[in-house]
C-alpha positions as CSV (number, residue, x, y, z in Angstrom):
1,X,-137.5,96.8,260.0
2,X,-137.4,100.5,259.4
3,X,-140.8,101.2,257.8
4,X,-140.1,104.9,257.0
5,X,-137.1,104.0,254.7
6,X,-137.7,105.1,251.0
7,X,-135.7,103.0,248.6
8,X,-135.7,103.2,244.8
9,X,-134.9,100.9,242.3
10,X,-134.2,101.8,238.7
11,X,-133.6,99.0,235.9
12,X,-133.0,100.1,232.4
13,X,-135.1,98.4,229.8
14,X,-133.3,96.0,227.6
15,X,-130.3,98.0,228.2
16,X,-127.8,97.1,225.7
17,X,-130.0,97.0,222.7
18,X,-131.7,100.3,224.0
19,X,-128.4,101.9,224.1
20,X,-127.6,100.7,220.8
21,X,-130.9,102.1,219.5
22,X,-130.1,105.6,221.3
23,X,-126.7,105.9,219.6
24,X,-128.1,104.9,216.0
25,X,-131.6,106.5,215.3
26,X,-131.9,103.9,212.2
27,X,-132.1,101.1,214.6
28,X,-135.2,102.3,216.7
29,X,-138.3,100.3,216.2
30,X,-136.5,97.6,214.8
31,X,-135.5,94.1,216.2
32,X,-131.9,94.4,217.7
33,X,-130.0,91.6,219.3
34,X,-126.9,92.3,221.3
35,X,-124.4,89.2,221.5
36,X,-122.7,88.7,218.3
37,X,-123.2,88.3,214.6
38,X,-125.6,86.0,213.4
39,X,-123.6,82.9,212.3
40,X,-121.2,82.9,214.8
41,X,-121.0,80.8,218.4
42,X,-122.5,82.4,221.4
43,X,-125.9,83.7,222.7
44,X,-128.2,86.5,222.9
45,X,-127.3,88.8,225.6
46,X,-130.3,91.5,225.4
47,X,-132.7,91.5,222.7
48,X,-134.6,94.8,222.1
49,X,-138.3,94.7,223.0
50,X,-139.2,94.5,219.1
51,X,-137.0,91.3,219.0
52,X,-138.6,90.0,222.1
53,X,-142.1,90.3,220.6
54,X,-140.7,88.0,217.9
55,X,-139.8,85.3,220.6
56,X,-136.3,86.1,220.9
57,X,-135.1,85.6,224.6
58,X,-132.0,86.3,226.5
59,X,-129.5,83.3,226.5
60,X,-130.9,81.9,223.1
61,X,-128.2,80.6,220.7
62,X,-127.8,83.1,218.2
63,X,-128.3,80.8,215.2
64,X,-131.7,79.9,216.7
65,X,-132.4,83.7,217.1
66,X,-131.4,84.3,213.4
67,X,-133.8,81.4,212.4
68,X,-136.6,82.9,214.3
69,X,-136.0,86.4,213.4
70,X,-134.0,86.6,210.2
71,X,-134.5,90.4,209.8
72,X,-133.1,91.2,213.3
73,X,-129.8,93.4,213.5
74,X,-127.1,91.6,215.1
75,X,-124.5,93.7,217.1
76,X,-121.4,92.7,219.0
77,X,-122.0,95.3,221.6
78,X,-119.7,98.3,222.5
79,X,-118.8,98.4,226.1
80,X,-117.8,102.2,225.7
81,X,-121.1,103.1,224.7
82,X,-122.6,101.2,227.6
83,X,-120.2,102.7,230.1
84,X,-120.8,106.3,228.9
85,X,-124.4,105.7,229.3
86,X,-123.9,104.3,232.7
87,X,-122.1,107.4,233.5
88,X,-124.9,109.8,232.6
89,X,-127.3,107.3,235.0
90,X,-124.8,108.0,237.6
91,X,-124.7,111.8,237.1
92,X,-128.6,111.9,237.2
93,X,-129.1,109.7,240.2
94,X,-126.7,111.7,242.5
95,X,-128.9,115.0,241.6
96,X,-131.5,113.2,244.0
97,X,-129.4,111.5,246.6
98,X,-125.7,110.8,247.6
99,X,-126.5,107.2,248.9
100,X,-126.7,105.5,245.2
101,X,-125.8,101.6,244.9
102,X,-124.8,100.4,241.6
103,X,-125.2,96.8,241.2
104,X,-124.5,96.8,237.6
105,X,-124.0,99.7,234.9
106,X,-127.9,99.5,234.1
107,X,-129.2,98.5,237.6
108,X,-129.3,100.8,241.0
109,X,-130.9,101.5,244.3
110,X,-131.5,105.1,245.6
111,X,-132.0,105.5,249.4
112,X,-134.3,108.6,249.2
113,X,-135.0,108.2,253.0
114,X,-135.4,111.9,254.5
115,X,-136.3,113.5,251.1
116,X,-140.0,113.9,251.8
117,X,-139.7,117.4,252.8
118,X,-137.9,118.4,249.5
119,X,-139.7,116.3,246.7
120,X,-143.6,116.4,246.5
121,X,-143.5,112.6,246.0
122,X,-141.3,109.6,245.1
123,X,-143.3,109.0,241.8
124,X,-142.6,112.9,241.0
125,X,-138.7,111.9,241.4
126,X,-139.0,108.7,239.5
127,X,-140.8,110.3,236.7
128,X,-138.2,113.3,236.6
129,X,-135.4,110.9,236.4
130,X,-136.8,108.5,233.8
131,X,-137.6,111.5,231.7
132,X,-134.2,113.1,231.8
133,X,-132.3,109.8,231.1
134,X,-134.8,109.4,228.1
135,X,-134.0,112.9,226.7
136,X,-130.3,112.5,227.4
137,X,-129.5,109.1,226.1
138,X,-132.8,107.7,224.5
139,X,-132.9,104.9,226.8
140,X,-136.1,104.0,229.1
141,X,-136.0,102.6,232.5
142,X,-138.5,101.0,234.8
143,X,-138.8,102.2,238.5
144,X,-139.9,100.6,241.7
145,X,-140.3,102.4,245.2
146,X,-140.9,100.5,248.5
147,X,-139.5,100.4,252.0
148,X,-136.9,97.8,251.2
149,X,-134.5,96.4,248.6
150,X,-136.7,93.6,247.9
151,X,-139.9,95.5,247.4
152,X,-138.6,98.2,245.2
153,X,-136.7,95.8,243.0
154,X,-140.0,93.5,242.5
155,X,-142.0,96.7,241.8
156,X,-139.4,97.7,239.1
157,X,-140.1,94.5,237.2
158,X,-143.7,94.3,237.2
159,X,-144.3,97.0,234.5
160,X,-141.5,96.8,231.9
161,X,-140.7,98.9,229.9
162,X,-141.1,102.6,231.3
163,X,-143.0,101.2,234.3
164,X,-143.2,103.2,237.7
165,X,-144.7,101.5,240.5
166,X,-144.7,102.4,244.3
167,X,-146.0,100.3,246.9
168,X,-146.4,102.0,250.3
169,X,-145.3,100.4,253.6
170,X,-149.1,99.7,254.4
171,X,-149.8,97.8,251.4
172,X,-146.7,95.8,251.1
173,X,-147.8,92.5,252.7
174,X,-150.9,92.8,250.4
175,X,-148.9,93.3,247.5
176,X,-146.4,90.7,248.2
177,X,-149.1,87.8,249.0
178,X,-150.7,88.0,245.6
179,X,-147.1,87.5,243.8
180,X,-146.1,84.1,242.7
181,X,-143.5,82.6,244.6
182,X,-140.7,82.9,242.2
183,X,-140.6,86.9,242.4
184,X,-139.0,86.3,245.6
185,X,-135.2,86.4,245.6
186,X,-133.6,82.9,246.3
187,X,-136.7,81.0,244.6
188,X,-135.1,79.4,241.7
189,X,-136.5,76.6,239.7
190,X,-135.5,74.0,242.1
191,X,-137.3,76.0,245.1
192,X,-140.3,76.4,243.1
193,X,-140.7,73.1,242.2
194,X,-140.1,72.2,245.7
195,X,-143.1,74.7,246.7
196,X,-145.3,73.3,243.7
197,X,-145.1,69.7,245.2
198,X,-146.6,71.2,248.4
199,X,-149.3,73.3,246.4
200,X,-147.7,76.3,247.4
201,X,-147.9,78.9,244.5
202,X,-148.2,82.3,246.2
203,X,-145.9,84.1,248.3
204,X,-149.0,84.6,250.9
205,X,-149.1,80.6,251.1
206,X,-145.4,80.7,251.9
207,X,-145.7,83.0,254.7
208,X,-148.1,81.0,256.2
209,X,-145.6,78.3,256.8
210,X,-144.0,77.9,260.2
211,X,-140.3,79.3,259.9
212,X,-138.9,76.1,261.1
213,X,-140.7,74.3,258.1
214,X,-139.1,76.5,255.6
215,X,-135.6,76.4,257.1
216,X,-136.2,72.5,256.8
217,X,-137.0,73.0,253.1
218,X,-134.2,75.3,252.0
219,X,-131.3,74.7,254.7
220,X,-129.4,77.7,255.2
221,X,-131.7,80.0,252.8
222,X,-134.5,78.9,254.6
223,X,-134.6,81.5,257.3
224,X,-133.9,84.4,254.7
225,X,-136.6,82.9,252.2
226,X,-139.0,83.2,255.3
227,X,-138.2,86.6,256.3
228,X,-138.6,87.6,252.5
229,X,-142.1,86.1,252.1
230,X,-143.1,88.3,255.3
231,X,-141.4,91.4,253.5
232,X,-138.5,91.5,255.9
233,X,-135.7,92.9,254.2
234,X,-133.2,94.9,256.2
235,X,-130.3,95.4,253.5
236,X,-129.2,98.9,253.4
237,X,-128.3,100.8,250.2
238,X,-124.5,101.0,250.0
239,X,-122.9,103.8,248.3
240,X,-121.2,102.5,245.6
241,X,-120.2,103.9,242.2
242,X,-118.0,102.3,239.8
243,X,-114.6,104.1,239.7
244,X,-113.1,105.0,236.4
245,X,-109.8,103.6,237.4
246,X,-108.1,101.7,240.1
247,X,-104.1,102.3,240.2
248,X,-101.3,101.2,242.6
249,X,-97.9,103.0,242.2
250,X,-94.6,103.0,244.4
251,X,-91.2,104.5,244.4
252,X,-88.2,102.4,244.9
253,X,-86.0,103.1,248.0
254,X,-83.2,103.6,245.7
255,X,-83.3,103.8,241.9
256,X,-83.1,100.5,239.8
257,X,-82.1,99.2,236.7
258,X,-82.8,95.6,237.8
259,X,-85.5,94.5,235.4
260,X,-86.5,91.4,237.7
261,X,-87.0,94.1,240.6
262,X,-89.1,96.1,238.2
263,X,-91.2,93.4,236.8
264,X,-91.6,91.8,240.4
265,X,-92.8,95.0,241.6
266,X,-95.3,95.3,238.7
267,X,-96.7,91.9,239.4
268,X,-97.2,92.7,243.3
269,X,-99.0,95.9,242.4
270,X,-101.1,94.0,239.9
271,X,-101.9,91.2,242.7
272,X,-103.1,94.3,244.9
273,X,-105.2,95.6,242.0
274,X,-106.7,92.2,241.2
275,X,-107.6,91.8,244.8
276,X,-109.3,95.1,244.9
277,X,-111.3,94.5,241.8
278,X,-112.5,91.0,243.1
279,X,-113.5,93.1,246.6
280,X,-115.5,95.3,244.6
281,X,-117.4,92.5,242.2
282,X,-115.6,94.5,239.2
283,X,-113.5,93.5,236.2
284,X,-111.0,95.5,234.1
285,X,-110.2,95.3,230.4
286,X,-107.3,97.9,230.0
287,X,-104.0,97.7,232.0
288,X,-101.7,100.6,232.0
289,X,-97.8,100.6,233.2
290,X,-96.1,103.9,234.2
291,X,-92.4,104.2,234.7
292,X,-90.6,107.4,236.4
293,X,-87.0,107.8,235.7
294,X,-84.3,108.9,238.0
295,X,-84.5,112.4,236.0
296,X,-88.3,112.5,236.8
297,X,-89.5,112.1,233.5
298,X,-91.9,109.7,232.8
299,X,-93.3,107.1,230.3
300,X,-96.5,105.5,230.3
301,X,-98.4,102.8,228.2
302,X,-101.5,100.7,228.0
303,X,-103.1,97.8,226.2
304,X,-106.6,96.3,226.6
305,X,-107.4,92.5,227.4
306,X,-109.4,90.4,224.8
307,X,-112.0,90.0,227.5
308,X,-112.4,91.9,230.5
309,X,-111.0,90.2,234.1
310,X,-110.1,90.3,237.5
311,X,-107.8,87.3,237.4
312,X,-104.4,88.8,238.8
313,X,-102.4,86.4,236.6
314,X,-104.1,87.3,233.2
315,X,-103.7,90.8,234.2
316,X,-100.0,90.4,234.7
317,X,-99.4,88.8,231.6
318,X,-100.9,92.1,229.6
319,X,-98.9,94.2,232.1
320,X,-95.8,92.3,231.3
321,X,-96.3,92.7,227.7
322,X,-97.0,96.4,227.8
323,X,-93.6,96.5,230.1
324,X,-91.6,94.5,227.5
325,X,-92.7,96.5,224.6
326,X,-91.7,99.8,226.1
327,X,-88.3,101.4,224.8
328,X,-86.5,102.1,228.0
329,X,-83.8,104.6,228.4
330,X,-80.4,103.9,229.7
331,X,-81.1,105.4,233.1
332,X,-82.4,104.0,236.2
333,X,-86.1,103.6,237.2
334,X,-87.1,105.4,240.4
335,X,-91.1,104.8,240.2
336,X,-93.5,102.1,238.9
337,X,-97.5,102.2,238.8
338,X,-100.0,99.8,237.4
339,X,-103.6,101.2,236.5
340,X,-106.9,99.3,235.7
341,X,-109.2,101.3,233.4
342,X,-112.3,100.3,231.3
343,X,-113.6,99.0,234.8
344,X,-117.0,97.1,234.5
345,X,-119.4,95.2,237.0
346,X,-118.4,91.6,237.0
347,X,-121.8,90.3,235.9
348,X,-121.3,91.9,232.8
349,X,-118.7,89.3,232.1
350,X,-120.2,86.4,233.9
351,X,-123.3,86.0,231.0
352,X,-120.6,86.7,228.1
353,X,-117.8,84.5,229.3
354,X,-118.9,81.8,231.8
355,X,-115.8,79.9,230.8
356,X,-114.0,82.1,233.4
357,X,-115.9,80.5,236.4
358,X,-113.0,78.2,237.2
359,X,-110.5,81.0,237.2
360,X,-113.0,82.8,239.4
361,X,-113.2,79.8,241.7
362,X,-109.5,79.7,241.9
363,X,-109.1,83.3,242.8
364,X,-112.0,83.2,245.5
365,X,-109.8,80.4,246.9
366,X,-106.9,82.5,247.0
367,X,-108.7,85.3,248.5
368,X,-109.9,83.4,251.4
369,X,-106.7,82.0,252.0
370,X,-105.4,85.5,252.0
371,X,-108.2,86.4,254.4
372,X,-107.3,83.8,256.8
373,X,-103.5,83.7,256.8
374,X,-102.6,87.3,255.3
375,X,-102.0,88.4,251.7
376,X,-98.4,87.1,251.7
377,X,-99.8,83.6,252.1
378,X,-100.3,83.0,248.7
379,X,-98.0,85.0,246.2
380,X,-96.5,84.8,242.6
381,X,-92.8,83.2,242.9
382,X,-91.4,86.4,240.8
383,X,-92.8,88.6,243.6
384,X,-90.3,87.0,246.1
385,X,-87.5,89.0,244.8
386,X,-89.0,91.9,246.7
387,X,-88.2,90.3,249.9
388,X,-84.5,91.0,249.4
389,X,-85.3,94.7,249.4
390,X,-88.7,95.0,251.6
391,X,-89.8,93.8,254.9
392,X,-93.3,92.1,255.1
393,X,-96.2,91.6,257.3
394,X,-99.6,89.6,257.0
395,X,-101.0,92.9,254.8
396,X,-98.2,92.5,252.4
397,X,-94.8,94.2,251.6
398,X,-93.7,97.4,253.3
399,X,-92.8,99.2,250.6
400,X,-91.2,102.5,250.3
401,X,-94.3,104.1,249.2
402,X,-97.0,103.7,251.7
403,X,-99.9,103.7,248.7
404,X,-99.0,100.2,247.8
405,X,-99.7,99.0,251.6
406,X,-103.5,99.4,250.7
């Protein structure tokens, strides 16, 4: 493992509640709970530190939270606010390095390797970032610095809120060995219970076990856990920012008034967008339809889903609704397009809408089939209409507009 890497992990403190407090000064210093109104079904998504001090925890039923902290301010949350603050984060981080990996709106890794001659210290960079974010959006962040993602992430979580902790490479082993085992990635409740049965409580104790024993204890994850216990984490920071829009468009080889052809094309485009969103572990909430007429005029409309999604079937139902509600002129269509906006990381949805897990399993199975047998191996029946117009290969239809083949 390269010990000269400098990885920074930045995690916003109680993000959604902090954003609400940042937007509304009247909420500052008060217990704020984001997840829904107090008397509705649902759970606490995020609680401000004032609410946490009163015993409120993430995942707690809202009704129970209300009984524990009756004077708390309950909010449903506003993704537009969170996205706007996430954009500020992105702007600030990119001032210091182009290698930024956003794992969610409020959580990111920065690779600062090679910047030692530019900045006096990594703690200086961390302080500059934390101060600018606080000044611009009123949100505090906690920051960890190490030679790997794992060490940086653990360090950022140890001194919340507003903590800044750097672990130098020569002290990483010592740092890890004193930690409880469940600080390591991959050590959940069940794994911790197994280790407790063996009287292993610290990472240092786990690191003394032979690799083969750890592998037998945890199966295919055993080697990864053993490596983590020895401070070995070679994962690179993958440059990744959250796009504002993903769109797919195409022009027909011949202008058409065939509604089934147009609808089939829109569904095919939606399938491609859904696949892209799932590849990037993202969801979208707003779907747009764009039509270009033969006289080169255009019309565009959009509409939002109730919940964010990357399920192509669910997305297309909204696309079809938008298309059906468009007042079309009596001239042929030459160009169609679908766009996905209000894009957000998938884990935001996971927590709020866990009932989506069945659809995600289905989509995962479809993606695996397409990966193995080609994109055309699983297709909605209505898109078969396109077969009469276009050739296809394993990657999809070979359409008039090359943008569609992505």
